[in-house]
C-alpha positions in Angstrom: 5.6 28.9 14.4 4.2 25.6 15.4 3.6 22.9 12.9 0.0 22.5 11.9 -1.8 19.5 13.3 -5.1 18.3 11.9 -7.6 16.7 14.2 -8.7 13.4 12.8 -12.3 14.1 13.8 -15.3 11.7 13.9 -17.9 10.5 11.4 -21.5 9.3 11.8 -22.9 7.1 9.1 -22.8 8.8 5.7 -21.8 12.1 7.4 -18.0 12.4 7.2 -16.3 14.6 9.7 -13.0 12.7 9.5 -9.6 13.8 8.0 -6.4 11.9 7.8 -2.8 12.2 6.6 -4.0 11.4 3.0 -7.7 10.7 2.5 -10.8 10.7 4.6 -12.8 7.5 5.3 -16.0 8.4 3.5 -17.0 6.8 0.2 -16.0 10.0 -1.7 -12.4 9.6 -0.7 -11.8 13.3 -0.7 -8.2 14.3 -0.2 -8.2 17.5 1.9 -4.7 18.5 0.7 -5.7 18.3 -2.9 -9.0 20.1 -2.4 -7.3 22.7 -0.2 -4.5 23.5 -2.7 -4.0 27.1 -3.7 -6.3 28.4 -6.4 -4.6 30.9 -8.8 -1.4 31.5 -6.9 0.6 28.3 -6.9 2.7 29.2 -9.9 5.5 29.6 -9.0 4.8 27.3 -6.1 4.3 28.9 -2.7 4.0 27.2 0.6 0.4 26.9 1.7 -1.8 25.0 4.1 -5.2 23.4 3.4 -7.8 25.1 5.6 -11.1 23.4 6.5 -13.6 26.3 6.4 -15.7 24.5 8.9 -12.9 23.1 11.0 -12.8 19.5 12.0 -12.6 20.2 15.7 -15.7 22.5 15.5 -17.8 20.0 13.6 -16.7 17.3 16.1 -17.5 19.4 19.1 -21.0 20.4 18.0 -22.2 17.5 15.7 -20.2 14.3 15.6 -18.5 14.2 19.0 -21.8 13.9 21.0 -25.2 12.4 20.7 -27.7 14.8 19.1 -31.5 14.6 19.0 -31.3 14.3 15.2 -28.6 11.6 15.0 -30.6 9.3 12.7 -30.9 12.2 10.1 -27.3 13.3 10.6 -26.1 9.7 9.9 -28.1 9.7 6.7 -26.6 13.1 5.6 -24.2 12.7 2.7 -21.7 15.5 3.5 -17.9 15.4 3.6 -15.8 17.9 5.6 -12.9 17.4 3.1 -15.0 18.2 0.1 -13.7 21.0 -2.1 -16.5 23.3 -1.0 -15.2 23.2 2.5 -11.5 23.7 1.7 -9.5 26.8 1.2 -5.8 27.0 0.3 -4.2 29.7 2.5 -0.7 31.2 2.9 1.2 31.1 6.1 3.4 33.7 7.7 6.5 32.0 6.2 4.9 32.4 2.7 4.5 36.2 3.3 8.0 36.6 4.7 9.5 34.4 2.0 7.9 36.7 -0.7 8.7 40.1 0.8 12.0 39.5 2.6 15.4 38.4 1.4 15.7 35.5 3.7 18.8 34.1 2.0 20.8 37.3 2.5 19.1 38.2 5.8 19.2 41.8 4.8 16.5 44.2 3.5 13.0 43.9 4.9 11.2 44.6 1.7 11.9 44.6 -2.0 9.9 47.7 -3.0 9.9 46.7 -6.6 7.7 43.7 -5.9 4.0 43.9 -6.8 1.3 42.2 -4.9 1.7 38.4 -4.7 -0.8 36.0 -6.0 -1.9 35.2 -2.4 -2.6 38.9 -1.6 -5.9 39.4 0.1 -5.9 36.1 1.9 -5.4 36.0 5.7 -2.6 33.9 7.1 -3.6 30.4 8.1 -3.1 29.8 11.8 -3.2 33.5 12.5 -5.9 33.8 15.2 -7.3 30.4 14.1 -8.6 29.7 17.6 -10.7 32.9 17.5 -11.9 31.9 14.1 -12.9 28.5 15.5 -14.9 30.1 18.2 -16.9 32.0 15.6 -17.6 28.9 13.6 -18.5 27.0 16.6 -21.1 29.6 17.5 -22.6 29.4 14.0 -22.7 25.6 14.2 -24.5 25.8 17.5 -27.1 27.8 15.5 -27.3 24.9 13.0 -27.7 22.5 15.9 -30.5 24.6 17.3 -32.3 24.8 13.9 -32.1 21.1 13.5 -33.6 20.5 16.9 -36.4 23.0 16.2 -37.2 21.2 12.9 -37.8 18.0 14.7 -39.4 15.2 12.6 -39.6 17.6 9.6 -35.8 17.7 9.3 -34.2 16.1 6.3 -30.7 15.0 5.5 -30.6 17.4 2.6 -31.5 20.3 4.8 -28.5 19.6 7.1 -26.1 19.4 4.2 -27.6 22.6 2.8 -27.2 24.5 6.1 -23.6 23.4 6.4 -22.7 24.3 2.8 -24.3 27.7 3.3 -22.3 28.3 6.4 -19.1 27.2 4.6 -19.9 29.7 1.8 -20.5 32.4 4.4 -17.3 31.9 6.3 -15.3 31.7 3.0 -16.7 35.1 2.0 -15.8 36.4 5.5 -12.2 35.3 5.1 -11.9 36.8 1.7 -13.3 40.1 2.8 -11.1 40.3 5.9 -8.0 39.7 3.9 -8.8 42.1 1.1 -10.6 45.0 2.7 -9.2 45.6 6.2 -6.4 48.1 6.1 -6.8 48.0 2.3 -5.7 44.3 2.2 -2.7 42.3 3.1 -0.3 43.8 0.4 -1.0 47.4 1.2 -0.9 46.7 4.9 2.5 45.1 4.7 4.1 47.6 2.4 2.6 50.6 4.3 3.8 49.1 7.6 7.3 48.7 6.2 7.4 52.4 5.1 6.1 53.4 8.5 8.7 51.4 10.3 11.5 53.0 8.3 10.3 56.3 9.8 10.3 54.8 13.3 6.5 54.5 13.3 4.0 51.7 13.3 1.0 51.5 11.0 -2.2 51.2 13.1 -4.1 48.0 12.4 -1.5 46.7 10.0 -2.2 43.2 11.3 -6.0 43.2 10.6 -6.1 41.7 7.1 -3.6 38.9 8.0 -5.9 37.6 10.7 -8.6 34.9 10.1 -10.7 36.2 13.0 -13.4 38.8 13.2 -11.7 40.2 16.3 -7.9 39.9 15.6 -5.3 40.1 18.3 -3.2 43.2 18.3 0.3 42.5 17.0 3.4 44.6 16.7 5.0 44.8 13.2 7.9 42.4 13.2 10.2 44.3 10.8 11.5 47.1 13.0 14.9 48.6 12.3 17.8 46.6 11.0 20.8 44.6 12.3 21.0 41.4 14.3 17.4 41.4 15.6 15.9 41.7 12.1 18.3 39.1 10.7 17.5 36.7 13.5 13.8 37.1 13.0 14.0 36.5 9.2 16.2 33.4 9.9 13.7 32.1 12.4 10.9 32.4 9.9 13.1 30.8 7.2 13.7 27.8 9.5 9.9 27.5 10.1 9.3 27.2 6.4 11.0 23.8 6.2 8.7 22.6 9.0 5.4 23.8 7.6 3.0 21.7 5.6 
């Protein structure tokens, strides 16, 4: 599991597409880590990552990293990529494994007595993030086209409204993907464990864990017992200390 790296991004006038290690450079001084903290599932504390619903790299590629025909209006648009509306606290694979697996003992794959964790129903951050980015970039190209079509009638408020609406839409997509596909992340994990104990694999178990509309097919990692399983759990445990 690679350590997450946030692209610093680029800003134009009042339009802030920049993130940093602590705070962005716009006048609002939004802290993306604070705004992207878990909501409702950080007690007890779980490891999470702050996700930009409209990712920095996508916004830079379509809007701030090139000259657009509506640059003067974009520069007058008061919008911050690190605002709470564009942030979502998400679990990572290490969070899921830490909850369901006995990492310290390197033993059993699942504690059957555990109920659903507070982060159930949320996809794993970084799981098919590149495919998610491709989706968002396509939507942003639609925003770009709409702004070009509006011409001189375009206002800064309309740009902000389009971006906020797109952020709301993608957040709803993430929540739906994590909670409804294969009956959600908790059911998918527990059912996959039960299937693996019988030597089978639950079809589509990976679907709710993916951020993307079209997830990559993945084999369930907890197959069998012994050295391979212990090694896999140990590897995930090591990754936990490197995650942010």
